[in-house]
N, C-alpha and C positions, 0 to 999 in steps of 0.2 A: 505493500499502500503505499501511495506517496504521501510524503511529510504534509501535502497540501490538505490530502484529505483526513489526515489525522488531527491537524488545526480544527478542519472543520468540524466531524462530528464528535470533539472532545470539547466545543465551544472555546478552543482556544486564542492566545493570543500571543501570537510570534514576538520576541524580543529581541531576537537577531533578524530581524525584519532585508537585511542585504544579504543573506544567505539562501542557498537553493532550496528550494522546498519543493522540487521535482526528484528528490532523491527517495529512492523505495526503500522501506523497512518491512520484513516479515517477522519480527522477531521482538519481544520484549522484556525487558529485565525491569522488576519492578521489584527495591527495595529500599529502604532507609539504609541498610549493614554497608558499606561500601566495598568492605571486604567481600559480601556475598555476589557483589554486582563483577568483583574481581575472580572471584572463583567461578563462577559461573557463566561466561560470558560469552558471548556470542558476535564475533567483528560484524559490523553494521547495523548491529542492535541498534532498538529504541529505550533508553532509561526512562523509568517512572520514577520520581522521589517526591521526597518532603524536605529533604533536606538541602536548604539553598544556600549551605557556606561554598567557597571556592574549591575543596575537596572533592565536591560532585563532581565538575568539571573535570579537575586533574584524574579523576578515576576515571570518567568517563573517556581521555584521550586516554589513558594507557590501554584499555577494555575495548578500544576501536570502537565506541559508540558515535553512531550518526546524530542523533538529537536527544533530548533531553526534557522530561513534562515537568515540571511544578505544580505538583497539586494541592489540593484546599487552599486555592488562591495565594498561596506564597508566591512573594513576588522575588527576586534575588536582587542585589547589589548591583550597579553600575560596574566595580569590579569584577564580578564575575562576568556578565555580558560581554565587557569586554575580552578577558580570555576567552571566553567560548568563540569570537568572531575571530582572536587570532589564533585559535587549535581548530577552525569549520566546524565546530558543532552547533547546531540549532539548537535554539532554546527555548522553548514554550512554558506558559501559564494555563494554568484550567481552575475551575471554581471545584470541579468534580474532587472527591477524595480518592486515595488509591482502588479500593474494593470497586466501586464505579467505574472507573478508568479500565479497569483489568477487564472489568467484563462486558463494555461498551469494546475494546480491541478484539474480544476475545468473539465478541459477537460477527465480528467482521473478519474472522478468520484470521488474526494474528496468531502464533503462536508462543509459549514460555519457553524462556532458555534455560530455566530451572529444572 
């Protein structure tokens, strides 16, 4: 599924609008534990988390994640967004919680990485 489609179905806001939303992802990593993201990552996946500190972008970069969706209406700071842009990682935010995001993505044929 294209990141643009994911943005639409999650009623998301793209915080790195200058990056490519036509990228395809088919796997989701959902966790607030960055060690779990690293342990079970799939290159090119989408990461769903409520952890909005700079470590989430560093973890995504190491795990070769294409995009991060921050949940529960949490918004990262500008320093995080700048690092994500530098690492070419799309950043989005949604009001949905983790359970709902995972359910919606599963309904749209996304698969889990864990």
